[in-house]
PLY file of the C-alpha trace (Angstrom):
ply
format ascii 1.0
element vertex 247
property float x
property float y
property float z
element edge 246
property int vertex1
property int vertex2
end_header
-8.12 -25.99 -21.59
-9.48 -27.85 -24.72
-9.29 -24.25 -26.86
-12.79 -24.65 -27.33
-14.41 -21.26 -26.48
-13.47 -18.36 -28.05
-15.37 -15.37 -26.97
-18.72 -16.46 -25.37
-18.50 -19.29 -22.19
-19.83 -22.71 -22.93
-22.16 -23.52 -20.27
-21.23 -20.94 -18.46
-22.19 -21.04 -14.24
-19.50 -19.67 -11.22
-18.67 -23.35 -9.52
-15.09 -22.09 -9.75
-16.00 -18.98 -7.68
-18.03 -21.31 -5.19
-15.17 -23.50 -4.81
-12.75 -20.72 -4.44
-14.19 -18.94 -1.88
-14.96 -22.04 -0.10
-11.14 -22.34 0.68
-9.98 -21.07 3.77
-6.69 -20.68 2.81
-8.03 -18.14 0.50
-10.06 -15.86 2.79
-7.60 -16.36 5.73
-5.31 -14.65 2.76
-7.55 -12.16 2.06
-8.21 -10.97 5.57
-4.11 -10.38 6.41
-4.37 -8.37 3.06
-6.83 -6.24 4.67
-5.22 -5.90 7.79
-1.84 -4.95 6.47
-3.22 -2.42 3.72
-5.52 -0.67 6.51
-2.60 -0.53 8.95
-0.02 0.71 6.27
-2.59 3.35 5.21
-2.95 4.31 8.74
-0.24 4.56 9.77
1.85 5.38 6.96
-0.36 8.41 6.04
0.41 9.74 9.76
4.57 9.19 10.00
4.64 10.73 5.82
2.45 13.79 6.78
4.20 14.50 10.18
7.79 13.96 8.36
6.69 15.96 5.35
5.41 19.02 7.52
8.63 19.59 9.17
10.93 19.46 6.13
8.59 21.61 4.27
9.67 24.67 6.70
13.57 23.93 5.27
16.05 25.73 6.76
16.77 29.26 8.62
14.51 31.05 11.60
11.52 28.89 10.41
12.93 25.53 10.04
15.01 23.44 12.01
18.75 23.27 11.63
20.32 20.19 9.67
17.91 20.60 7.06
19.85 20.09 3.94
21.54 16.82 6.45
17.65 15.27 6.85
16.77 15.78 3.06
19.84 13.97 2.12
19.56 11.32 4.64
16.01 11.06 2.95
17.17 11.07 -0.96
19.71 8.60 -0.49
17.36 6.06 1.69
15.00 6.13 -1.68
17.52 5.26 -4.01
19.50 3.05 -1.56
18.25 0.23 0.46
19.12 -2.22 3.21
19.48 -4.96 1.26
17.56 -8.00 0.97
19.24 -9.77 3.61
20.27 -7.68 5.78
16.54 -6.64 6.38
15.58 -9.87 6.80
18.00 -10.56 9.69
16.35 -7.21 11.05
12.65 -8.32 10.97
13.71 -11.64 12.40
16.01 -10.20 15.25
13.17 -7.92 16.72
10.81 -10.64 16.52
8.58 -9.15 13.71
9.09 -12.52 11.53
5.22 -14.22 10.66
3.12 -11.25 12.46
1.78 -8.69 10.41
4.21 -5.77 11.37
6.79 -7.50 9.36
4.76 -6.61 6.43
3.77 -2.80 7.87
6.77 -1.26 9.42
9.24 -1.94 6.79
7.80 -0.15 4.64
6.25 2.35 6.16
7.93 5.62 5.25
8.19 6.48 1.20
10.18 8.76 0.16
8.23 9.43 -3.11
4.80 9.79 -0.73
7.08 12.02 1.62
8.23 14.41 -1.29
4.74 14.75 -2.56
2.83 15.55 0.48
6.09 17.83 1.86
5.67 20.03 -1.71
1.91 20.18 -1.20
2.47 21.76 1.98
5.30 24.22 0.48
2.68 25.28 -1.66
-0.21 26.30 1.09
-0.13 30.20 1.39
1.77 30.80 4.11
0.13 33.87 5.25
-2.58 31.11 6.53
-0.12 29.66 8.87
1.29 32.82 10.11
-2.53 34.00 11.26
-2.86 31.15 13.32
-0.03 31.62 14.86
-0.67 35.06 15.79
-3.57 33.71 17.39
-2.07 31.90 19.88
-1.82 28.24 17.27
1.06 25.55 18.13
2.04 23.45 15.42
0.33 20.90 16.45
-2.96 22.48 16.00
-1.60 24.05 12.60
-0.98 20.88 11.31
-4.25 18.91 12.57
-6.37 22.04 11.85
-5.02 23.91 8.97
-2.43 21.76 6.96
-4.73 18.31 7.30
-8.06 19.89 6.09
-6.56 21.41 3.02
-4.26 18.61 2.39
-7.29 16.08 1.15
-6.58 16.10 -2.26
-2.84 14.54 -1.79
-3.85 12.74 1.36
-6.51 11.21 -1.33
-3.54 10.54 -4.04
-0.93 9.30 -1.71
-3.83 7.32 0.04
-4.53 5.42 -3.12
-1.17 4.94 -4.37
-0.78 3.14 -0.37
-3.80 0.86 -1.30
-3.07 -0.06 -4.80
1.06 -0.57 -3.50
0.11 -2.65 -0.19
-2.44 -4.88 -2.18
-0.73 -6.12 -4.99
2.80 -6.35 -3.12
3.62 -9.88 -2.61
7.65 -10.59 -1.84
7.18 -9.38 1.77
4.50 -11.85 2.11
7.36 -14.94 0.42
9.96 -13.85 2.45
8.62 -12.53 6.11
5.57 -14.94 6.06
5.49 -18.91 7.32
2.88 -20.55 4.04
-0.54 -20.66 5.84
0.00 -16.56 6.80
0.72 -15.18 3.53
-1.17 -12.39 2.21
-3.28 -12.45 -0.91
-1.20 -11.25 -3.69
1.46 -14.11 -2.41
-0.67 -16.69 -1.89
-2.44 -16.05 -5.57
1.57 -16.18 -6.95
1.53 -19.11 -4.98
-1.42 -20.73 -6.65
-0.03 -19.76 -10.24
3.54 -20.83 -9.82
2.75 -24.06 -8.66
-1.31 -24.96 -8.33
-2.67 -26.60 -5.21
-4.15 -30.01 -6.00
-4.27 -32.23 -2.43
-6.94 -34.32 -1.09
-9.22 -31.96 0.12
-9.55 -30.55 -2.99
-9.04 -32.99 -5.64
-12.43 -33.59 -6.58
-13.92 -30.32 -6.89
-10.69 -30.15 -9.17
-11.54 -32.75 -11.08
-15.09 -31.56 -11.95
-13.77 -27.65 -13.33
-10.52 -27.60 -13.65
-7.41 -25.77 -11.93
-6.98 -23.22 -14.27
-10.69 -21.97 -13.92
-10.15 -22.12 -9.80
-7.18 -20.34 -9.80
-8.91 -17.47 -12.36
-11.52 -17.73 -10.29
-9.32 -16.78 -7.22
-7.71 -13.99 -9.10
-10.79 -11.56 -10.12
-11.42 -12.37 -6.35
-8.39 -10.84 -5.17
-8.64 -7.97 -7.85
-11.88 -6.90 -7.69
-11.38 -4.75 -4.66
-9.01 -2.83 -6.39
-11.37 -2.64 -9.19
-13.68 -1.33 -7.49
-12.32 1.17 -5.65
-10.07 2.77 -8.30
-12.63 4.50 -10.57
-13.66 6.35 -7.48
-10.53 7.97 -6.71
-8.57 7.37 -10.43
-8.80 11.24 -10.64
-6.28 11.53 -7.72
-3.84 9.57 -9.42
-3.14 12.86 -12.31
-3.26 15.37 -9.63
-1.15 13.50 -7.78
1.86 13.20 -10.68
1.39 17.49 -10.62
1.47 17.56 -7.15
4.08 20.55 -6.51
5.67 20.25 -9.85
4.78 23.84 -10.63
6.03 27.07 -9.06
5.29 30.42 -9.16
0 1
1 2
2 3
3 4
4 5
5 6
6 7
7 8
8 9
9 10
10 11
11 12
12 13
13 14
14 15
15 16
16 17
17 18
18 19
19 20
20 21
21 22
22 23
23 24
24 25
25 26
26 27
27 28
28 29
29 30
30 31
31 32
32 33
33 34
34 35
35 36
36 37
37 38
38 39
39 40
40 41
41 42
42 43
43 44
44 45
45 46
46 47
47 48
48 49
49 50
50 51
51 52
52 53
53 54
54 55
55 56
56 57
57 58
58 59
59 60
60 61
61 62
62 63
63 64
64 65
65 66
66 67
67 68
68 69
69 70
70 71
71 72
72 73
73 74
74 75
75 76
76 77
77 78
78 79
79 80
80 81
81 82
82 83
83 84
84 85
85 86
86 87
87 88
88 89
89 90
90 91
91 92
92 93
93 94
94 95
95 96
96 97
97 98
98 99
99 100
100 101
101 102
102 103
103 104
104 105
105 106
106 107
107 108
108 109
109 110
110 111
111 112
112 113
113 114
114 115
115 116
116 117
117 118
118 119
119 120
120 121
121 122
122 123
123 124
124 125
125 126
126 127
127 128
128 129
129 130
130 131
131 132
132 133
133 134
134 135
135 136
136 137
137 138
138 139
139 140
140 141
141 142
142 143
143 144
144 145
145 146
146 147
147 148
148 149
149 150
150 151
151 152
152 153
153 154
154 155
155 156
156 157
157 158
158 159
159 160
160 161
161 162
162 163
163 164
164 165
165 166
166 167
167 168
168 169
169 170
170 171
171 172
172 173
173 174
174 175
175 176
176 177
177 178
178 179
179 180
180 181
181 182
182 183
183 184
184 185
185 186
186 187
187 188
188 189
189 190
190 191
191 192
192 193
193 194
194 195
195 196
196 197
197 198
198 199
199 200
200 201
201 202
202 203
203 204
204 205
205 206
206 207
207 208
208 209
209 210
210 211
211 212
212 213
213 214
214 215
215 216
216 217
217 218
218 219
219 220
220 221
221 222
222 223
223 224
224 225
225 226
226 227
227 228
228 229
229 230
230 231
231 232
232 233
233 234
234 235
235 236
236 237
237 238
238 239
239 240
240 241
241 242
242 243
243 244
244 245
245 246
């Protein structure tokens, strides 16, 4: 804070990390973010894959009646949402306020992810599906035993998008959750805007400073994504071009 530190640290220590990890609010919000990310990933992949499989059949004899109407519905939903106040009223009326499901269910269906998966399903050879039907398979078996195993690249891409988005999203936590029950991103946003200094941490803050503790908390919050991203980075490029080229 006195601008005396340049590139090399002065008096290197990890006291700020120790103080940050001893904060029960940080650990509690970290656990909420983990629950939210895991639930959103599993349920989101399931719901979007099921919808994408149906829509990948198109209309006509092999597709579903009113195919264009369903596609139009999803496109409109992608361009226009219900608005913050109506969505808040809906979440509270059905009893989701201050529960983990308020962070998961409203954003479960993402049309962008749905389109990526749908285009990938459409690009799979139709002969494989026809051969499975000739052997007596039904749609559930074709979806579970053929489409999903062949779709691991797009599922990894969409899954990575979901993890990064759910881990970093903070607005829903500030709207639908109480102060003591917010996800990590919302908690970090609040301490950056207004540092939390009270009787429980005043002594530690005096020894270090609020900026050092805040920086340590932000680093702890970013660490999971920093560890996951390099492993799955190649899927981002694949996901951008999935379904973009047609033969």
